[in-house]
VOBA-1610 file (N, C-alpha, C; in pm, whole numbers, padded with zeros to 5 digits, always signed):
BEGIN
Met+00900-01289+00907Met+00762-01269+00946Met+00665-01316+00838Gly+00691-01275+00712Gly+00604-01317+00603Gly+00518-01208+00546Lys+00534-01083+00593Lys+00446-00974+00546Lys+00468-00944+00398Thr+00593-00922+00362Thr+00622-00893+00221Thr+00588-01012+00133Thr+00613-01132+00183Thr+00581-01252+00106Thr+00431-01262+00078Val+00349-01226+00174Val+00204-01228+00153Val+00166-01132+00041Leu+00219-01010+00044Leu+00184-00913-00059Leu+00236-00957-00196Lys+00357-01010-00199Lys+00411-01059-00326Lys+00333-01180-00378Ala+00281-01261-00286Ala+00199-01374-00329Ala+00070-01326-00394Val+00010-01222-00338Val-00112-01166-00397Val-00082-01114-00537Met+00034-01047-00553Met+00069-00987-00682Met+00142-01081-00776Ala+00167-01205-00734Ala+00240-01305-00815Ala+00379-01256-00852Leu+00450-01199-00754Leu+00585-01149-00774Leu+00685-01233-00697Ser+00776-01298-00764Ser+00886-01372-00702Ser+00839-01465-00591Val+00734-01537-00617Val+00680-01628-00516Val+00704-01771-00562Pro+00755-01858-00473Pro+00773-01997-00513Pro+00640-02062-00549Arg+00645-02164-00630Arg+00525-02236-00671Arg+00452-02290-00548Val+00323-02266-00544Val+00241-02308-00431Val+00158-02427-00475Ser+00156-02531-00392Ser+00083-02652-00429Ser-00062-02650-00383Ala-00096-02561-00289Ala-00233-02556-00238Ala-00267-02413-00202Gly-00396-02386-00191Gly-00440-02254-00152Gly-00490-02173-00270Ser-00540-02056-00237Ser-00603-01973-00338Ser-00590-01827-00299Val-00578-01740-00398Val-00582-01596-00377Val-00700-01545-00458Arg-00798-01488-00387Arg-00919-01437-00452Arg-00937-01290-00419Phe-00986-01216-00517Phe-01021-01075-00496Phe-01164-01059-00544Gly-01257-01049-00448Gly-01398-01052-00484Gly-01430-01187-00544Asp-01485-01188-00664Asp-01518-01313-00732Asp-01407-01359-00826Thr-01296-01286-00827Thr-01188-01315-00923Thr-01079-01401-00859Glu-01051-01514-00921Glu-00941-01601-00879Glu-00811-01546-00938Leu-00713-01518-00851Leu-00587-01458-00896Leu-00470-01556-00897Thr-00490-01674-00844Thr-00379-01765-00816Thr-00287-01789-00935Arg-00339-01807-01053Arg-00252-01839-01167Arg-00238-01722-01265Arg-00272-01605-01221Arg-00259-01488-01309Arg-00120-01427-01298Lys-00085-01350-01401Lys+00042-01278-01404Lys+00023-01142-01335Pro+00133-01080-01289Pro+00121-00953-01216Pro+00040-00846-01290His+00060-00831-01421His-00015-00726-01491His-00164-00758-01497Gln-00200-00887-01499Gln-00341-00925-01497Gln-00402-00897-01360Ile-00324-00916-01255Ile-00371-00888-01120Ile-00391-00737-01103Ala-00299-00658-01156Ala-00315-00512-01151Ala-00442-00471-01226Arg-00466-00530-01341Arg-00587-00496-01418Arg-00715-00541-01348Ala-00703-00640-01259Ala-00820-00685-01182Ala-00857-00585-01073Gly-00771-00482-01051Gly-00806-00375-00957Gly-00721-00368-00833Ile-00598-00423-00838Ile-00511-00418-00721Ile-00387-00335-00754Gly-00364-00232-00672Gly-00243-00150-00683Gly-00141-00196-00582Tyr-00013-00175-00611Tyr+00094-00225-00524Tyr+00196-00115-00501Val+00224-00089-00372Val+00328+00006-00334Val+00436-00076-00263Pro+00546-00106-00333Pro+00647-00197-00276Pro+00728-00132-00165Gln+00786-00216-00083Gln+00879-00169+00019Gln+00996-00102-00051Gly+01038+00012+00000Gly+01150+00084-00060Gly+01109+00175-00175Arg+00979+00187-00202Arg+00918+00283-00295Arg+00940+00251-00442Arg+01062+00213-00484Arg+01090+00174-00623Arg+01048+00278-00726Ile+01078+00403-00697Ile+01050+00508-00795Ile+01163+00512-00898Phe+01137+00578-01011Phe+01238+00593-01115Phe+01302+00731-01098Pro+01427+00739-01054Pro+01487+00868-01018Pro+01490+00971-01131Ser+01502+00926-01256Ser+01516+01022-01367Ser+01382+01073-01419Leu+01270+01012-01378Leu+01139+01059-01422Leu+01086+01167-01329Thr+01013+01263-01383Thr+00950+01364-01300Thr+00827+01305-01232Val+00772+01381-01137Val+00648+01339-01071Val+00539+01321-01176Asp+00522+01421-01264Asp+00420+01412-01369Asp+00440+01287-01456Glu+00564+01259-01494Glu+00590+01143-01580Glu+00555+01012-01509His+00585+01003-01379His+00546+00884-01303His+00396+00861-01311Leu+00320+00968-01294Leu+00175+00956-01290Leu+00118+00926-01429Asp+00176+00989-01531Asp+00124+00969-01667Asp+00149+00828-01719Val+00265+00771-01686Val+00302+00644-01746Val+00216+00528-01695Val+00157+00541-01577Val+00078+00430-01521Val-00072+00452-01528Ala-00116+00570-01572Ala-00259+00602-01569Ala-00341+00500-01648Arg-00448+00451-01586Arg-00536+00351-01646Arg-00681+00396-01630Pro-00771+00342-01712Pro-00913+00376-01695Pro-00967+00324-01562Ala-01066+00393-01511Ala-01132+00348-01387Ala-01232+00239-01419Pro-01252+00144-01326Pro-01357+00043-01347Pro-01494+00110-01349Pro-01591+00050-01415Pro-01726+00108-01420Pro-01779+00132-01279Gly-01837+00250-01259Gly-01897+00282-01131Gly-01801+00342-01030Tyr-01673+00359-01065Tyr-01575+00417-00973Tyr-01528+00552-01026Glu-01506+00646-00933Glu-01454+00776-00972Glu-01308+00762-01012Lys-01273+00816-01128Lys-01138+00802-01183Lys-01037+00882-01103Trp-00920+00819-01079Trp-00808+00892-01020Trp-00737+00964-01134Thr-00740+01095-01129Thr-00672+01178-01227Thr-00551+01242-01159Arg-00469+01304-01240Arg-00354+01374-01183Arg-00401+01480-01084Gln-00507+01555-01118Gln-00556+01659-01028Gln-00609+01601-00898Arg-00678+01491-00906Arg-00730+01428-00785Arg-00616+01380-00695Val-00512+01326-00756Val-00394+01285-00679Val-00328+01407-00616Phe-00318+01517-00690Phe-00256+01637-00636Phe-00341+01698-00524Asp-00472+01681-00531Asp-00557+01727-00421Asp-00527+01649-00293Leu-00497+01519-00308Leu-00464+01435-00193Leu-00320+01460-00145Phe-00230+01490-00239Phe-00088+01513-00209Phe-00045+01650-00261Pro-00083+01759-00192Pro-00047+01893-00242Pro+00102+01914-00261Arg+00183+01849-00179Arg+00328+01864-00192Arg+00377+01811-00327Leu+00315+01705-00377Leu+00354+01653-00508Leu+00317+01752-00619Ala+00207+01823-00602Ala+00169+01925-00701Ala+00278+02032-00710Glu+00332+02069-00594Glu+00439+02170-00593Glu+00566+02118-00660Arg+00586+01987-00654Arg+00710+01927-00705Arg+00688+01851-00837Arg+00580+01876-00904Arg+00539+01795-01019Arg+00641+01790-01132Arg+00720+01891-01149Arg+00818+01891-01259Arg+00959+01852-01213His+00972+01815-01085His+01101+01772-01033His+01122+01623-01060Arg+01245+01587-01080Arg+01279+01444-01096Arg+01262+01374-00961Ala+01213+01253-00966Ala+01182+01180-00842Ala+01304+01158-00755Gly+01422+01147-00817Gly+01543+01126-00740Gly+01580+01245-00653Thr+01522+01362-00679Thr+01553+01481-00598Thr+01452+01500-00485Leu+01349+01416-00477Leu+01248+01428-00373Leu+01298+01374-00241Ser+01241+01423-00132Ser+01272+01368+00000Ser+01212+01228+00011Gly+01250+01154+00115Gly+01195+01020+00136Gly+01044+01022+00150Gly+00991+01119+00224Gly+00846+01131+00240Gly+00776+01162+00109Glu+00836+01251+00030Glu+00778+01284-00100Glu+00781+01163-00194Gln+00890+01086-00188Gln+00898+00966-00271Gln+00791+00864-00230Gln+00765+00853-00099Gln+00660+00760-00054Gln+00524+00807-00102Met+00499+00937-00095Met+00373+00991-00146Met+00360+00963-00295Leu+00470+00979-00368Leu+00469+00952-00512Leu+00440+00805-00540Ala+00498+00715-00461Ala+00473+00572-00481Ala+00325+00540-00459Ile+00263+00601-00359Ile+00120+00579-00335Ile+00038+00642-00447Ala+00074+00764-00485Ala+00002+00833-00593Ala+00010+00753-00723Arg+00126+00698-00751Arg+00145+00618-00872Arg+00051+00497-00871Ala+00039+00431-00756Ala-00052+00316-00745Ala-00197+00361-00766Leu-00233+00477-00713Leu-00372+00525-00728Leu-00405+00556-00874Met-00307+00599-00951Met-00332+00632-01092Met-00366+00510-01176Thr-00346+00390-01121Thr-00389+00269-01191Thr-00538+00242-01166Asn-00601+00328-01087Asn-00744+00318-01052Asn-00779+00184-00988Pro-00709+00153-00876Pro-00735+00025-00810Pro-00858+00032-00719Arg-00909-00085-00685Arg-01011-00095-00581Arg-00947-00134-00449Leu-00823-00185-00455Leu-00747-00223-00336Leu-00601-00185-00359Val-00538-00128-00256Val-00395-00095-00263Val-00322-00176-00157Leu-00214-00243-00198Leu-00127-00315-00107Leu-00008-00224-00076Leu+00015-00198+00052Leu+00123-00109+00094Leu+00223-00188+00178Asp+00347-00194+00134Asp+00450-00270+00205Asp+00545-00175+00277Glu+00533-00169+00409Glu+00620-00089+00495Glu+00631+00057+00450Pro+00520+00128+00437Pro+00528+00267+00389Pro+00598+00362+00485Ser+00617+00324+00612Ser+00685+00413+00708Ser+00837+00399+00704Glu+00886+00300+00631Glu+01030+00269+00632Glu+01115+00390+00595Gly+01208+00426+00685Gly+01304+00531+00658Gly+01249+00672+00667Leu+01129+00689+00719Leu+01069+00822+00725Leu+01076+00879+00866Ala+01088+01011+00876Ala+01084+01079+01006Ala+00945+01064+01067Pro+00934+01063+01201Pro+00804+01044+01265Pro+00696+01140+01216Arg+00730+01266+01193Arg+00630+01362+01144Arg+00578+01321+01007Val+00666+01274+00920Val+00627+01233+00786Val+00545+01104+00792Val+00580+01013+00885Val+00503+00890+00903Val+00359+00926+00936Arg+00340+01024+01025Arg+00203+01066+01061Arg+00129+01122+00940Gln+00198+01201+00857Gln+00135+01256+00736Gln+00092+01145+00641Val+00183+01050+00617Val+00152+00939+00526Val+00039+00855+00583Ala+00040+00832+00714Ala-00068+00755+00778Ala-00203+00825+00761Asp-00205+00956+00776Asp-00331+01029+00760Asp-00385+01017+00618Ile-00295+01016+00520Ile-00337+01000+00381Ile-00391+00858+00358Ile-00320+00759+00410Ile-00365+00620+00395Ile-00502+00602+00459Arg-00523+00664+00573Arg-00651+00652+00643Arg-00767+00707+00561Arg-00739+00803+00473Arg-00843+00864+00390Arg-00879+00782+00267Leu-00796+00688+00228Leu-00820+00614+00104Leu-00952+00539+00103Pro-00991+00468+00210Pro-01120+00398+00206Pro-01240+00492+00184Glu-01228+00618+00227Glu-01335+00715+00203Glu-01355+00739+00054Ser-01249+00716-00025Ser-01258+00737-00170Ser-01285+00607-00245Gly-01320+00502-00170Gly-01356+00376-00234Gly-01241+00281-00259Val-01124+00310-00203Val-01007+00225-00221Val-00978+00152-00091Gly-00982+00018-00094Gly-00945-00061+00022Gly-00794-00063+00039Val-00748-00090+00160Val-00605-00089+00190Val-00567-00216+00264Leu-00461-00282+00216Leu-00398-00392+00289Leu-00256-00344+00318Leu-00229-00323+00447Leu-00105-00261+00492Leu-00018-00365+00563Ala+00105-00380+00518Ala+00204-00461+00589Ala+00299-00363+00655Glu+00301-00363+00788Glu+00372-00256+00859Glu+00420-00304+00995Gln+00541-00261+01034Gln+00594-00292+01166Gln+00578-00176+01264Asp+00558-00055+01213Asp+00545+00063+01297Asp+00408+00061+01365Leu+00408+00032+01495Leu+00283+00017+01569Leu+00202+00145+01571Gly+00270+00259+01575Gly+00199+00387+01573Gly+00119+00404+01445Met+00180+00369+01331Met+00107+00380+01205Met-00008+00280+01201Val+00016+00158+01246Val-00090+00057+01247Val-00209+00107+01328Arg-00182+00161+01446Arg-00291+00213+01530Arg-00365+00328+01462Arg-00293+00406+01385Arg-00352+00522+01319Arg-00445+00484+01203Val-00411+00376+01132Val-00484+00349+01007Val-00568+00222+01004Ala-00536+00125+01090Ala-00597-00008+01073Ala-00733-00020+01141Asp-00823-00089+01073Asp-00950-00131+01133Asp-00935-00270+01192Arg-00855-00352+01127Arg-00832-00490+01170Arg-00682-00518+01159Val-00628-00594+01255Val-00484-00619+01261Val-00459-00770+01266Tyr-00369-00815+01181Tyr-00328-00955+01179Tyr-00181-00961+01216Phe-00146-01046+01311Phe-00008-01069+01347Phe+00039-01193+01274Leu+00151-01182+01203Leu+00209-01296+01134Leu+00329-01348+01210Asp+00340-01479+01218Asp+00454-01544+01281Asp+00499-01657+01189Arg+00618-01642+01130Arg+00672-01739+01036Arg+00574-01772+00924Gly+00508-01668+00873Gly+00421-01686+00757Gly+00279-01727+00788Ser+00245-01749+00914Ser+00108-01788+00951Ser+00044-01680+01037Val-00088-01669+01028Val-00160-01573+01110Val-00162-01625+01253Ala-00097-01550+01344Ala-00088-01589+01484Ala-00197-01523+01568Ala-00251-01410+01522Ala-00358-01342+01595Ala-00430-01250+01498Asp-00556-01225+01528Asp-00643-01144+01441Asp-00734-01065+01535Val-00716-00931+01539Val-00791-00848+01632Val-00837-00719+01563Thr-00938-00655+01621Thr-00977-00522+01575Thr-00876-00422+01630Ser-00876-00301+01574Ser-00783-00199+01625Ser-00814-00165+01770Arg-00941-00169+01809Arg-00977-00143+01948Arg-00921-00251+02039Glu-00934-00377+01998Glu-00880-00487+02078Glu-00728-00479+02088Leu-00664-00429+01984Leu-00518-00417+01985Leu-00472-00334+02104Asn-00545-00227+02133Asn-00507-00139+02243Asn-00530-00203+02380Glu-00609-00309+02385Glu-00639-00376+02512Glu-00562-00506+02530Arg-00480-00543+02433Arg-00414-00674+02437Arg-00262-00657+02444Asp-00214-00618+02561Asp-00069-00606+02580Asp+00002-00739+02560Asp-00069-00849+02587Asp-00007-00980+02569Asp+00033-01005+02424Leu-00050-00958+02330Leu-00016-00974+02188Leu+00107-00892+02152Leu+00111-00771+02203Leu+00226-00685+02173Leu+00354-00745+02231Asp+00345-00795+02355Asp+00463-00857+02417Asp+00509-00979+02338Arg+00414-01062+02299Arg+00446-01189+02233Arg+00497-01169+02092His+00434-01078+02016His+00465-01070+01873His+00553-00951+01834Leu+00554-00848+01916Leu+00633-00731+01881Leu+00745-00703+01981Gly+00738-00766+02096Gly+00843-00746+02195Gly+00850-00606+02249Val+00731-00539+02259Val+00729-00402+02313Val+00658-00400+02446
//
């Protein structure tokens, strides 16, 4: 499909050399920057499969990535993250490897927020989660723009997409095949049949 490749291209992670095109974030050209420079430009990344460190506690995960907030933005602190994810507050001293899949996904999102991004890239956050947990994670993702954080979500779970997306792009072999609002998505069964086979 190309979803993960798009996110990795934005973050300059394991992407083949590109001869044309550009990746811009606001007025900042990212095309030839390294991943840590892209993160410092204000982009957080939540990879597919969560990629947490099993031996670190929840607190340690949050402390190790904490960065200053850009001027004019409210800082993401450990307390602010715990207000968004109360379950993580309860499990703050537990090692990440002992957390449930849903808790690990919350931790991966919380870890990205502690870098104080203006945009978070989320790659398949529903993967491997029970439907109830998917709804919880979707509700949290939906709240992020209210706190000034934009979201770019790569997701196959149509229920989550409908829950969180304002705009939906269908990718086919790495190219944008359709671009609709979330309202239009509900009225376009042809797109769902063609691109999702549902």
